[in-house]
C-alpha positions in Angstrom: 0.0 0.0 0.0 1.3 3.5 -0.9 0.7 6.1 1.8 1.5 9.8 1.8 2.1 11.9 4.9 3.3 15.4 5.5 6.6 15.6 7.2 9.0 18.3 8.4 12.8 18.5 7.7 13.6 16.2 10.6 11.3 13.4 9.5 8.6 14.2 12.1 4.9 14.3 11.4 3.8 17.7 10.1 0.4 19.2 10.9 -1.3 20.1 7.7 -1.7 18.4 4.3 -2.6 21.2 1.8 0.2 23.5 3.2 2.9 20.8 3.6 6.4 21.7 2.5 7.5 18.0 2.3 5.4 14.9 1.8 6.8 11.4 2.4 5.5 8.5 0.4 5.7 5.2 2.2 5.4 1.7 0.7 3.9 -0.4 3.4 3.7 -4.2 3.2 2.9 -6.7 6.0 2.9 -3.9 8.6 6.4 -2.8 7.7 7.7 0.2 5.7 9.6 -1.2 2.6 10.2 2.2 1.0 10.3 5.8 2.1 10.8 8.8 -0.1 10.5 12.4 0.9 9.3 14.9 -1.8 9.7 18.7 -1.5 6.2 19.7 -2.7 6.3 23.4 -1.4 2.5 23.4 -1.0 3.0 25.9 1.8 4.4 28.4 -0.6 2.2 27.5 -3.6 -1.1 27.3 -1.7 -1.9 31.0 -1.9 -0.2 31.6 -5.3 -3.2 30.3 -7.3 -6.9 29.5 -6.9 -8.0 26.6 -4.6 -9.0 24.7 -7.7 -5.5 25.0 -9.1 -4.0 24.0 -5.8 -6.2 21.0 -5.5 -5.3 19.9 -9.1 -1.6 20.1 -8.1 -2.3 17.8 -5.1 -4.3 15.4 -7.3 -1.5 15.2 -9.8 1.0 14.3 -7.0 -1.4 11.6 -5.6 -2.0 10.1 -9.0 1.7 10.3 -10.1 2.7 8.4 -6.9 -0.2 5.9 -6.8 -1.3 7.1 -3.3 -3.9 4.8 -1.7 -4.2 6.6 1.7 -3.1 9.7 3.6 -1.9 9.8 7.2 -2.5 13.3 8.4 -3.5 15.5 11.4 -5.4 18.2 9.5 -7.1 18.5 6.1 -9.4 21.4 5.1 -13.0 20.7 4.1 -12.6 21.3 0.4 -9.5 19.0 0.3 -11.5 16.4 2.3 -14.2 16.4 -0.3 -11.7 16.1 -3.1 -9.9 13.1 -1.4 -13.3 11.5 -0.7 -14.2 11.8 -4.3 -10.9 10.1 -5.2 -11.6 7.3 -2.8 -8.5 8.1 -0.8 -9.0 7.5 3.0 -7.6 9.8 5.6 -5.9 8.0 8.5 -5.0 9.7 11.8 -1.5 10.9 12.3 0.3 10.8 15.6 3.0 13.2 16.7 6.6 12.4 16.5 8.4 10.1 14.0 6.5 10.1 10.7 7.3 6.5 9.9 6.0 5.4 13.3 2.9 7.5 12.6 2.3 5.7 9.3 2.7 2.3 10.8 0.4 3.1 13.8 -2.3 4.4 11.3 -2.1 1.3 9.2 -2.4 -0.9 12.3 -5.4 1.1 13.4 -7.1 0.9 10.0 -6.7 -2.9 9.8 -7.7 -3.8 13.3 
């Protein structure tokens, strides 16, 4: 399963999805992370540079390009929630601290 989560420069869980500066993509199999890539998306900078529709399209492109199947996150705005729901991408709760541990905890919680 491919999961995206916002992270900070130190690899910790970041608060918001649509204004993330970095997004990690985790490949999770059998409750273990088999791959982890951090992408500098700069959505924090780009968020207010265009319309909400353009920003959402930018996020959709990232999700499709990376085959994302779920997002582990603490906060997502209402418009983004609707867009993700339409795409069939579930939102799983993030936990503070290490982002990889947060992804694994969210996956365990979703499958139990």
